[in-house]
C-alpha positions as CSV (number, residue, x, y, z in Angstrom):
1,M,-32.7,8.7,37.3
2,P,-30.9,9.0,40.7
3,R,-27.7,7.1,41.0
4,L,-25.2,6.0,43.7
5,R,-22.1,7.9,44.7
6,I,-19.0,5.8,45.3
7,A,-17.8,6.7,48.8
8,T,-14.2,7.9,49.2
9,T,-13.7,6.7,52.8
10,A,-13.8,3.1,54.1
11,A,-16.6,4.0,56.6
12,A,-18.8,5.7,53.9
13,K,-18.1,2.8,51.6
14,E,-19.3,0.3,54.2
15,L,-22.4,2.3,54.8
16,R,-23.1,2.3,51.1
17,R,-22.8,-1.5,51.0
18,L,-25.1,-1.9,53.9
19,A,-27.7,0.3,52.2
20,L,-27.4,-1.7,49.0
21,A,-27.8,-4.9,51.0
22,L,-31.3,-3.8,52.1
23,S,-32.8,-4.4,48.7
24,V,-32.4,-6.5,45.6
25,L,-31.5,-5.1,42.2
26,G,-34.6,-4.4,40.3
27,S,-36.9,-4.1,43.4
28,G,-37.2,-0.3,43.3
29,L,-39.9,1.5,41.4
30,A,-39.0,2.7,37.9
31,A,-40.3,5.7,36.0
32,P,-42.4,4.8,32.9
33,G,-40.1,3.7,30.0
34,C,-37.1,3.7,32.3
35,M,-34.9,0.8,33.2
36,H,-35.9,-0.8,36.5
37,F,-32.5,-0.7,38.2
38,Q,-32.8,-0.1,41.9
39,E,-33.2,3.6,42.6
40,F,-30.4,5.3,44.5
41,E,-30.3,8.7,46.1
42,E,-26.9,9.8,44.9
43,P,-24.9,9.4,41.7
44,I,-21.8,7.3,41.2
45,Q,-18.5,9.2,40.7
46,L,-17.1,7.6,37.5
47,D,-13.3,7.6,36.9
48,T,-11.0,6.8,34.1
49,H,-8.7,4.0,35.1
50,V,-6.8,3.3,31.9
51,D,-4.0,5.5,30.4
52,D,-3.3,3.4,27.3
53,W,-5.1,0.1,26.4
54,R,-1.9,-1.2,24.8
55,D,-0.4,-1.4,28.2
56,E,-3.1,-3.9,29.2
57,V,-3.2,-7.7,29.1
58,I,-6.8,-9.0,29.0
59,Y,-7.7,-12.2,30.7
60,Q,-11.1,-13.6,29.5
61,I,-13.2,-15.3,32.1
62,L,-16.4,-17.3,31.7
63,V,-17.9,-16.5,35.2
64,D,-19.7,-19.8,35.7
65,R,-16.6,-21.8,35.2
66,F,-13.9,-19.9,37.1
67,A,-14.4,-20.1,40.8
68,D,-17.3,-20.6,43.3
69,G,-17.0,-18.0,46.0
70,D,-20.6,-17.9,47.3
71,D,-22.6,-21.0,48.1
72,A,-25.8,-19.0,48.6
73,N,-26.3,-18.6,44.8
74,N,-25.7,-22.3,44.1
75,Y,-29.1,-23.4,42.9
76,N,-30.0,-25.5,39.8
77,I,-26.3,-26.4,39.3
78,D,-25.1,-29.6,37.8
79,P,-21.3,-29.8,37.5
80,T,-21.5,-33.1,35.6
81,G,-23.1,-31.5,32.6
82,M,-21.0,-29.2,30.4
83,A,-24.1,-27.4,29.3
84,R,-25.4,-26.7,32.8
85,Y,-24.6,-24.2,35.5
86,H,-21.5,-25.2,37.5
87,G,-21.5,-22.6,40.3
88,G,-18.9,-19.9,39.4
89,D,-19.7,-16.4,40.5
90,W,-18.2,-12.9,40.9
91,K,-17.2,-13.5,44.4
92,G,-15.1,-16.4,43.2
93,I,-13.3,-14.2,40.8
94,E,-12.6,-11.6,43.5
95,D,-11.3,-14.3,45.8
96,N,-8.8,-15.3,43.1
97,L,-7.5,-11.9,42.0
98,D,-4.1,-12.9,43.5
99,Y,-3.8,-15.7,41.0
100,I,-4.6,-13.4,38.0
101,E,-2.3,-10.7,39.2
102,S,0.5,-13.1,39.7
103,L,0.2,-14.2,36.1
104,G,0.5,-10.5,35.1
105,A,-2.9,-9.9,33.5
106,T,-4.2,-6.4,34.1
107,T,-7.8,-6.5,32.7
108,L,-10.5,-9.0,33.3
109,W,-13.1,-9.5,30.6
110,I,-16.1,-11.2,32.3
111,S,-19.0,-12.9,30.6
112,P,-22.4,-11.1,30.5
113,V,-23.9,-10.0,33.8
114,V,-27.6,-9.7,33.0
115,K,-30.3,-12.1,34.0
116,N,-30.8,-14.9,31.4
117,V,-33.3,-17.4,30.4
118,E,-32.6,-20.1,33.0
119,T,-32.6,-23.2,30.8
120,D,-33.8,-24.0,27.3
121,A,-33.9,-27.4,25.5
122,N,-31.9,-28.8,28.4
123,V,-29.1,-26.3,28.1
124,D,-28.6,-23.6,30.7
125,G,-27.9,-19.9,30.2
126,Y,-24.7,-20.2,32.2
127,H,-22.7,-18.4,29.4
128,G,-24.8,-15.2,29.7
129,Y,-25.8,-14.7,26.1
130,W,-29.6,-15.4,26.5
131,A,-30.7,-12.1,28.0
132,Q,-34.2,-12.0,29.6
133,D,-33.8,-8.9,31.8
134,F,-31.3,-6.3,30.7
135,G,-31.8,-4.4,34.0
136,A,-31.1,-7.2,36.5
137,T,-28.1,-9.2,37.5
138,N,-27.8,-12.9,36.8
139,P,-28.6,-14.3,40.3
140,H,-26.3,-17.2,39.7
141,F,-23.4,-14.8,39.7
142,G,-24.4,-12.5,42.5
143,D,-26.2,-9.2,43.1
144,L,-25.2,-5.7,42.2
145,I,-23.2,-5.5,45.5
146,A,-21.1,-8.5,44.5
147,L,-20.5,-7.1,41.0
148,R,-19.5,-3.7,42.4
149,S,-17.3,-5.3,44.9
150,L,-15.4,-7.2,42.2
151,V,-14.9,-3.9,40.2
152,D,-13.8,-2.1,43.4
153,A,-11.3,-4.9,44.3
154,A,-9.9,-5.0,40.8
155,H,-9.4,-1.2,40.7
156,A,-7.7,-1.3,44.1
157,R,-5.0,-3.5,42.3
158,D,-4.9,-1.2,39.3
159,M,-6.8,-3.9,37.3
160,K,-9.7,-3.1,35.0
161,I,-13.0,-4.8,34.2
162,I,-14.5,-5.3,30.8
163,I,-18.1,-6.6,30.7
164,D,-19.5,-8.7,27.8
165,I,-22.8,-7.3,26.4
166,V,-25.3,-8.3,23.7
167,T,-27.5,-6.0,21.6
168,N,-28.5,-8.3,18.7
169,H,-30.9,-10.6,20.4
170,V,-32.6,-11.9,23.5
171,G,-32.9,-15.5,24.7
172,Q,-35.7,-17.8,23.6
173,A,-38.6,-15.4,24.4
174,F,-41.5,-16.3,22.1
175,Y,-42.8,-18.6,19.5
176,Y,-44.4,-18.0,16.2
177,D,-47.9,-19.5,16.3
178,I,-47.7,-20.7,12.7
179,N,-50.8,-22.9,12.9
180,M,-52.6,-20.4,15.1
181,N,-53.7,-22.9,17.8
182,G,-52.2,-21.0,20.7
183,V,-49.6,-23.5,21.7
184,P,-46.0,-24.0,20.5
185,D,-45.8,-27.0,18.1
186,I,-43.0,-29.0,16.6
187,Q,-44.3,-30.8,13.5
188,L,-43.3,-33.1,10.7
189,Q,-45.2,-32.3,7.5
190,G,-45.5,-34.0,4.2
191,D,-45.0,-37.7,3.3
192,G,-42.3,-37.3,0.7
193,S,-44.4,-39.0,-2.0
194,G,-43.7,-38.2,-5.7
195,G,-41.7,-35.1,-4.8
196,K,-44.9,-33.2,-4.4
197,S,-45.2,-33.5,-0.7
198,P,-41.7,-32.9,0.8
199,V,-41.0,-33.8,4.4
200,L,-40.6,-30.6,6.4
201,H,-39.6,-30.2,10.0
202,V,-41.3,-27.1,11.4
203,T,-40.7,-25.8,14.9
204,E,-42.6,-22.8,16.0
205,Y,-39.8,-21.9,18.4
206,D,-37.2,-21.6,15.6
207,P,-38.8,-21.7,12.1
208,D,-36.7,-21.0,9.0
209,F,-36.1,-17.5,7.7
210,D,-38.7,-15.9,5.5
211,P,-37.9,-12.4,4.1
212,R,-41.6,-11.5,4.4
213,G,-41.6,-12.4,8.1
214,V,-42.7,-15.8,9.4
215,Q,-46.0,-16.7,7.9
216,A,-49.0,-18.5,9.4
217,F,-50.7,-21.2,7.4
218,T,-53.5,-23.7,7.7
219,S,-54.7,-26.5,5.5
220,L,-56.2,-23.9,3.2
221,G,-52.9,-22.1,2.7
222,E,-51.0,-19.0,4.0
223,A,-52.8,-16.8,6.5
224,G,-50.6,-13.8,6.9
225,P,-47.9,-13.0,9.5
226,A,-47.7,-15.6,12.2
227,P,-48.8,-14.3,15.6
228,V,-46.0,-13.9,18.1
229,I,-46.7,-15.3,21.6
230,F,-44.4,-14.6,24.5
231,Q,-43.8,-17.6,26.7
232,Y,-44.5,-17.6,30.4
233,D,-42.7,-20.2,32.4
234,P,-41.1,-18.7,35.5
235,A,-39.5,-22.0,36.4
236,T,-37.2,-21.7,33.4
237,N,-37.4,-17.9,33.3
238,H,-39.1,-18.0,29.9
239,V,-41.0,-14.8,30.7
240,P,-41.4,-11.6,28.6
241,P,-38.0,-9.8,28.3
242,Q,-37.4,-6.6,30.2
243,P,-37.3,-3.6,30.0
244,E,-40.9,-3.3,28.7
245,I,-39.9,-2.4,25.2
246,F,-38.5,-5.9,24.7
247,S,-41.8,-7.5,25.6
248,K,-43.4,-6.1,22.5
249,A,-43.5,-8.0,19.2
250,A,-42.9,-4.9,17.2
251,T,-39.4,-4.6,18.7
252,Y,-38.3,-7.7,16.8
253,N,-37.7,-8.5,13.1
254,R,-39.8,-11.7,13.3
255,K,-38.3,-13.3,10.2
256,G,-37.2,-16.6,11.6
257,R,-34.0,-18.5,11.9
258,T,-30.9,-17.6,9.8
259,F,-29.7,-20.5,7.8
260,N,-27.5,-18.7,5.2
261,F,-25.2,-16.1,6.8
262,D,-23.9,-15.0,3.4
263,I,-27.3,-13.4,2.7
264,P,-27.3,-9.9,4.3
265,D,-31.0,-9.9,5.1
266,Q,-30.7,-13.2,7.0
267,L,-27.4,-12.1,8.7
268,L,-28.8,-8.8,9.9
269,H,-32.5,-9.6,10.5
270,G,-32.7,-13.4,11.2
271,D,-33.0,-15.0,14.6
272,F,-29.8,-16.6,15.7
273,P,-30.0,-20.4,15.5
274,G,-31.3,-21.9,18.7
275,G,-34.3,-19.5,18.9
276,L,-32.5,-16.3,20.0
277,K,-34.9,-13.6,18.9
278,D,-33.4,-10.9,16.7
279,I,-34.1,-7.3,17.8
280,D,-34.9,-4.6,15.2
281,T,-31.9,-2.4,15.9
282,T,-32.9,0.1,13.3
283,Q,-35.6,1.6,15.5
284,C,-34.6,4.8,17.2
285,E,-36.4,3.8,20.4
286,V,-34.4,0.6,20.5
287,K,-31.1,2.5,20.0
288,R,-31.9,4.9,22.8
289,E,-32.9,2.1,25.1
290,F,-29.7,0.2,24.6
291,V,-27.6,3.4,25.3
292,D,-29.5,3.8,28.5
293,I,-29.2,0.2,29.5
294,Y,-25.5,-0.1,29.0
295,A,-24.7,3.4,30.3
296,R,-26.5,2.5,33.5
297,W,-24.4,-0.6,34.0
298,I,-21.2,1.5,33.9
299,E,-22.8,4.2,36.1
300,L,-23.6,1.6,38.7
301,T,-20.3,-0.3,38.5
302,D,-17.5,2.0,37.2
303,A,-16.4,-0.8,34.8
304,D,-13.9,0.2,32.1
305,G,-15.1,-1.3,28.8
306,Y,-17.4,-3.4,26.8
307,R,-16.8,-6.5,24.7
308,I,-19.8,-6.6,22.3
309,D,-21.2,-9.9,21.0
310,T,-22.4,-10.6,17.4
311,I,-21.6,-7.2,15.9
312,K,-21.8,-8.3,12.3
313,H,-25.5,-9.2,12.9
314,V,-26.4,-5.6,13.6
315,E,-26.5,-2.7,11.2
316,Y,-23.7,-0.2,11.0
317,D,-26.0,2.7,11.8
318,F,-26.8,1.2,15.1
319,W,-23.1,1.0,16.0
320,R,-22.6,4.7,15.0
321,Y,-25.4,5.8,17.3
322,F,-24.7,3.4,20.2
323,T,-20.9,4.0,20.5
324,Q,-21.1,7.8,20.1
325,R,-23.9,8.4,22.4
326,L,-22.5,6.0,25.0
327,R,-19.1,7.7,24.9
328,Q,-20.6,11.1,25.2
329,R,-22.8,10.2,28.2
330,L,-20.0,8.5,30.1
331,A,-17.5,11.2,29.4
332,K,-19.7,13.9,30.9
333,Q,-19.4,11.9,34.2
334,G,-15.7,11.4,34.1
335,K,-15.4,8.1,32.3
336,E,-13.1,8.5,29.3
337,N,-10.9,6.1,27.4
338,F,-13.8,3.6,27.6
339,M,-13.0,0.6,25.5
340,M,-15.6,-0.9,23.1
341,F,-14.5,-3.9,21.0
342,G,-16.7,-6.2,19.1
343,E,-16.9,-9.8,18.0
344,A,-17.5,-10.5,14.3
345,F,-17.1,-14.3,14.2
346,D,-15.6,-14.4,10.7
347,G,-12.3,-14.9,8.9
348,N,-13.0,-12.2,6.3
349,D,-10.6,-9.4,7.3
350,A,-12.3,-6.7,5.4
351,L,-15.6,-7.5,7.0
352,V,-14.2,-7.7,10.5
353,G,-12.3,-4.4,10.0
354,S,-15.3,-2.6,8.7
355,F,-16.6,-2.0,12.2
356,T,-13.6,0.3,13.1
357,R,-13.5,2.3,9.9
358,N,-15.1,5.7,10.2
359,D,-15.7,6.3,6.4
360,Y,-19.2,4.8,6.2
361,Y,-17.8,1.6,4.7
362,N,-20.4,-1.1,4.3
363,H,-19.3,-4.6,3.5
364,W,-22.7,-5.6,2.2
365,T,-23.2,-3.0,-0.6
366,E,-21.7,-3.1,-4.0
367,D,-20.1,0.3,-3.8
368,Q,-19.1,-0.5,-0.2
369,K,-20.5,2.8,1.1
370,E,-23.4,3.0,3.6
371,S,-26.8,3.5,2.0
372,A,-28.7,6.8,1.9
373,D,-31.5,5.1,4.0
374,A,-29.0,4.3,6.8
375,L,-27.5,7.7,6.8
376,E,-31.0,9.2,7.0
377,R,-31.7,6.9,10.0
378,D,-28.5,8.4,11.5
379,A,-29.8,11.9,11.1
380,S,-33.3,11.1,12.5
381,C,-32.1,9.1,15.5
382,G,-29.1,11.3,16.2
383,S,-31.2,14.4,16.9
384,D,-30.8,14.0,20.6
385,G,-27.1,15.0,20.6
386,P,-24.2,16.2,18.5
387,P,-24.4,15.2,14.8
388,L,-23.4,11.6,14.3
389,T,-20.2,10.8,12.4
390,G,-18.9,7.6,10.8
391,D,-17.2,6.6,14.1
392,M,-18.0,3.1,15.5
393,L,-16.0,0.7,17.6
394,D,-12.5,1.2,19.0
395,S,-11.4,-2.3,18.2
396,V,-12.5,-5.8,17.2
397,F,-11.7,-9.4,18.2
398,Y,-9.0,-10.3,15.5
399,F,-10.7,-13.5,14.2
400,P,-8.8,-13.5,10.9
401,Q,-5.6,-13.7,12.8
402,H,-6.9,-16.5,14.9
403,Y,-7.5,-18.5,11.8
404,Q,-4.5,-17.5,9.7
405,A,-1.8,-17.0,12.3
406,F,-2.6,-19.3,15.2
407,G,-4.3,-21.9,13.1
408,D,-2.7,-22.1,9.6
409,V,0.8,-20.9,10.5
410,I,1.6,-22.0,14.0
411,R,-0.7,-24.9,14.7
412,N,-0.7,-26.4,11.1
413,G,2.9,-25.4,10.2
414,G,2.1,-23.3,7.1
415,G,4.3,-20.6,5.6
416,S,4.7,-17.4,7.6
417,Q,4.2,-15.2,4.6
418,K,0.4,-15.5,5.2
419,L,0.8,-13.7,8.5
420,A,2.9,-10.9,7.0
421,D,0.3,-10.4,4.3
422,L,-2.5,-10.2,6.9
423,W,-0.7,-7.6,8.9
424,A,0.1,-5.5,5.8
425,A,-3.7,-5.3,5.1
426,R,-4.5,-3.8,8.5
427,P,-4.4,-0.1,7.7
428,A,-6.7,-0.5,4.7
429,N,-9.1,-2.9,6.4
430,Y,-9.3,-1.4,9.9
431,G,-8.7,2.3,9.3
432,T,-6.1,4.5,10.9
433,V,-8.2,7.2,12.6
434,P,-9.3,6.6,16.1
435,A,-13.0,7.2,17.0
436,A,-13.5,10.7,18.6
437,G,-13.8,10.3,22.3
438,G,-12.7,6.7,22.2
439,I,-9.4,5.0,23.3
440,G,-7.2,7.2,21.1
441,I,-5.4,4.4,19.3
442,D,-5.2,3.8,15.6
443,P,-7.7,1.0,15.0
444,S,-5.1,-0.9,12.8
445,K,-2.9,-1.1,16.0
446,A,-5.6,-1.8,18.5
447,Q,-6.9,-5.2,17.5
448,I,-7.7,-7.6,20.4
449,N,-5.3,-10.5,19.7
450,F,-6.3,-14.0,20.9
451,I,-5.3,-17.6,20.4
452,D,-8.6,-19.1,21.3
453,N,-11.8,-18.3,23.2
454,H,-15.1,-19.6,24.4
455,D,-16.5,-20.0,20.9
456,V,-13.8,-22.1,19.3
457,A,-11.9,-25.2,20.3
458,R,-8.8,-24.6,22.4
459,F,-5.5,-24.4,20.6
460,L,-4.3,-27.7,22.2
461,F,-7.4,-29.6,21.2
462,W,-6.4,-29.8,17.6
463,I,-2.9,-31.2,18.5
464,K,-3.8,-33.1,21.7
465,N,-2.5,-36.4,20.2
466,E,0.9,-34.9,19.5
467,P,3.7,-35.7,22.0
468,D,4.4,-33.0,24.7
469,E,7.7,-32.1,23.0
470,I,5.6,-30.9,20.0
471,K,2.4,-29.6,21.3
472,I,3.7,-27.6,24.3
473,P,6.4,-25.7,22.3
474,L,3.8,-25.0,19.6
475,L,1.5,-23.4,22.3
476,H,4.5,-21.5,23.7
477,N,5.2,-20.2,20.2
478,A,1.6,-19.0,20.0
479,L,1.9,-17.3,23.4
480,F,5.2,-15.7,22.3
481,L,3.5,-14.2,19.2
482,L,0.5,-13.1,21.3
483,M,2.6,-11.1,23.7
484,T,5.0,-9.5,21.2
485,M,2.8,-8.4,18.4
486,D,1.0,-5.1,17.8
487,G,-2.3,-4.7,19.5
488,I,-3.8,-5.8,22.8
489,P,-3.3,-9.4,24.0
490,C,-6.2,-11.4,25.3
491,L,-5.7,-14.7,27.1
492,Y,-8.5,-17.1,27.5
493,Y,-8.7,-18.5,31.1
494,G,-7.1,-21.9,31.4
495,T,-4.7,-21.5,28.5
496,E,-1.9,-21.0,31.1
497,Q,-3.0,-24.3,32.6
498,E,-2.9,-26.2,29.3
499,F,-6.6,-26.7,29.0
500,D,-7.4,-28.6,25.8
501,G,-11.2,-28.7,25.4
502,G,-12.9,-29.1,22.0
503,N,-15.7,-27.0,20.6
504,D,-18.5,-25.4,22.8
505,P,-19.2,-26.5,25.5
506,S,-16.1,-28.6,25.9
507,N,-13.9,-25.5,25.8
508,R,-15.6,-24.1,28.9
509,E,-13.8,-26.2,31.5
510,D,-13.9,-25.6,35.3
511,M,-10.9,-23.5,36.2
512,W,-10.9,-24.8,39.8
513,T,-9.8,-28.2,38.6
514,S,-6.4,-26.7,38.0
515,D,-6.1,-25.7,41.7
516,F,-4.9,-22.3,40.4
517,D,-1.4,-23.7,40.1
518,T,1.2,-21.0,39.6
519,N,4.2,-23.4,39.1
520,G,3.3,-25.2,35.8
521,R,5.5,-24.8,32.7
522,T,2.9,-22.8,30.7
523,F,1.9,-20.6,33.6
524,T,5.5,-19.7,34.2
525,W,6.1,-19.2,30.5
526,T,3.1,-16.9,30.1
527,K,4.1,-15.0,33.2
528,K,7.6,-14.4,31.8
529,L,6.3,-13.2,28.5
530,I,3.8,-10.8,30.1
531,S,6.6,-9.4,32.3
532,L,8.8,-8.8,29.2
533,R,6.0,-7.1,27.4
534,K,5.6,-4.7,30.4
535,S,9.4,-4.2,30.6
536,Y,9.9,-3.0,27.0
537,I,7.7,-0.3,25.6
538,A,8.6,-1.3,22.0
539,L,6.6,-4.5,22.5
540,R,3.5,-2.5,23.5
541,K,3.6,0.7,21.4
542,G,6.2,0.3,18.7
543,D,5.3,0.2,15.0
544,T,5.7,-3.2,13.3
545,K,8.1,-4.1,10.5
546,V,8.2,-7.7,9.3
547,V,11.8,-8.5,8.4
548,W,11.5,-12.1,7.5
549,A,8.5,-14.2,6.4
550,S,8.6,-17.2,4.1
551,E,6.3,-19.3,2.0
552,H,8.5,-22.3,2.9
553,S,7.2,-25.0,5.3
554,D,9.3,-28.0,4.7
555,A,13.1,-28.5,4.9
556,E,14.2,-25.1,3.4
557,S,16.7,-23.1,5.4
558,D,14.1,-20.6,6.5
559,A,11.1,-22.9,6.7
560,G,9.2,-21.9,9.9
561,I,10.9,-18.6,10.5
562,F,9.0,-15.4,11.2
563,A,10.7,-12.3,12.4
564,F,9.4,-8.7,13.0
565,E,10.7,-5.6,14.6
566,R,8.9,-3.3,17.0
567,F,10.2,0.3,17.1
568,G,9.2,3.9,16.3
569,G,5.6,5.2,16.7
570,D,4.8,5.8,20.4
571,A,7.8,3.8,21.4
572,G,10.3,6.3,20.1
573,D,13.8,5.0,19.8
574,N,13.1,1.8,21.7
575,Y,13.6,-1.3,19.7
576,A,12.7,-5.0,19.9
577,L,13.2,-7.9,17.4
578,A,11.0,-11.0,17.8
579,I,12.1,-14.2,15.9
580,M,10.3,-17.5,15.9
581,N,11.1,-20.9,14.4
582,N,7.9,-22.9,14.1
583,N,9.4,-25.8,12.2
584,R,8.7,-29.0,14.2
585,T,11.8,-30.9,13.1
586,N,14.5,-28.6,11.6
587,T,16.8,-25.9,12.7
588,A,16.1,-22.8,10.7
589,T,17.6,-19.3,10.1
590,P,16.2,-16.1,8.4
591,Q,18.2,-16.7,5.3
592,F,17.4,-18.3,2.0
593,M,20.2,-18.9,-0.6
594,D,22.0,-15.5,-0.8
595,T,19.4,-13.4,0.9
596,R,19.8,-12.7,4.6
597,M,17.6,-10.9,7.1
598,T,18.5,-7.2,7.5
599,V,17.4,-5.1,10.5
600,S,16.7,-1.5,11.2
601,V,19.4,-0.9,13.8
602,G,22.9,0.1,12.8
603,P,25.9,-2.1,12.0
604,G,27.8,-3.1,15.2
605,T,24.7,-2.9,17.4
606,V,24.7,-5.7,19.9
607,L,21.3,-7.2,20.5
608,V,20.8,-9.6,23.5
609,D,18.2,-12.3,23.8
610,V,16.2,-11.4,26.9
611,L,14.2,-14.6,26.5
612,N,17.2,-16.9,26.6
613,D,20.0,-16.0,29.0
614,Q,21.1,-12.7,27.3
615,T,22.8,-14.4,24.4
616,P,24.4,-11.6,22.3
617,Y,24.1,-11.1,18.5
618,T,25.9,-8.4,16.6
619,V,24.5,-6.6,13.5
620,E,26.8,-7.1,10.5
621,A,28.3,-4.3,8.4
622,D,25.7,-4.8,5.7
623,G,22.9,-4.6,8.3
624,S,22.2,-8.3,8.3
625,L,21.8,-10.4,11.5
626,G,22.7,-14.0,11.7
627,I,20.8,-16.2,14.1
628,V,20.0,-20.0,14.0
629,L,17.1,-21.3,16.0
630,P,16.4,-25.0,16.9
631,P,13.0,-26.4,16.1
632,L,10.0,-24.8,17.9
633,T,12.0,-22.1,19.6
634,R,12.1,-18.3,19.7
635,A,14.2,-15.3,20.6
636,L,13.5,-11.8,21.7
637,L,16.4,-9.4,20.9
638,I,16.8,-6.0,22.6
639,P,19.7,-3.6,22.3
640,Q,22.3,-4.3,24.9
641,G,21.9,-2.0,27.9
642,A,18.3,-1.0,27.0
643,T,15.7,-0.9,29.7
């Protein structure tokens, strides 16, 4: 399909924008079976804007809640309801790039851009995860011109854009006509008498999972698979999903709502609770359609990466096809180093890591190898390009660390050995070989590290009743760890403003209530940490060696201490030592009885604390280093004179 060329001069660029303004995304004619993006006469010139993703600091934005830059798209908004649209848009983000840049973040991860079901069960699709049309922009956020303008503006500042996408499901698109009366029903059945007539709640929008597929039944008994009826209510945008393939019942698994995520069939083939209809991602036609859909969004915007939702609910063979074919298509047009990281909302480290391993590992089989059927699907669907390999995603959202490090250790004061053990398992669980044509970073060193996000309560929520002298230093410890550890840091918008909302939707506050203050204590602390990360290559690219971790969490001499070095690897001879005392009440030191912390730099080396007024520490003759930290403090030691 024809595509747009990005102009290289200001005049040509303005002409392009004027041409785009003449029509709305999706209004052009589309070839049969092709996405209905607006037709353009010339192709985009794609570019690679990222050298090394470890140099980036990601800032996650929920578009609807960040800033309102365009009153023209403010329809059906209700700022008083946390589950309603509030009015944020892409123009609002563009207008506030100064704020994000002043913090030091270099990459924006924005919530999904596609058109959604407008509202369902009195909840709006403001978050973006209820796709109705994969080929149209969400009009609440702007048109293609506004999205492209945001990407252009970010690139002009050497900032990058990651777009959130979904392949697992669409929004509430159809109902199962279980009683075959042609209308969606919600019923109570049974009278509970004698245990022979149990009371059942049956909703045809979201019935329970049935491995056979949702079944119809009448007073006479079962009547075969329940008919699927697509809704048509334009007022709420409950209309058949687009492109056309998604308006066909055969595109979906049609097994009903998952209620036990530990059963692989339900996890992979069940509708997501709330009526989100599960797509049959084993179909070759579906795989090819998604590659075309999401390649086109990059070809039309020149964005730099994808964060991919609900990856554990989709088969491994889909990810092999999707990631490899997408990389290949974009690379031919000049877009390389394209980041794809996924969200497996789970604390199981082996499961989360399975999506970056390239050895056909399968968490759901007894021998932990992909099945012959799946590999056969690879071969049959992969005939439209080079043979498929085991490569999948570049990285994943590091949920196990969210629970174990930022939850159990920092927030709850547990022993730091748990974090050391988690890090030690990374090579085995995540693999050490980068995907061909991907970001070129060992997956065990490329995790997306985060404290909290839009799916979990904010860090401060759990300790909001603690006094400021406890909760703010705990948050600052979490930020210190985030900005000094191996991997790629990701900061959820509003953390720097000390937002403390609870679980969804309370954790999706309006950013504009902060007045985008750049003088607050946590904003300035975060800015300082990001600046130090940029200043010292060891913090971005050095290997990691834990030099002190402890099971202790009470009054022992080392209770609360965690210390790790960053050196070697792609950082060469550069060196950094990060030390944190997470004990709320006691001074602590990396020493227990006769055992002291030893470091990897030579005796006599002077290390200075670049976090706290250049305080010097000298490595002893036996390689040990003595340091005492007050409660809830930290130090970042760099060799004296290092730059």
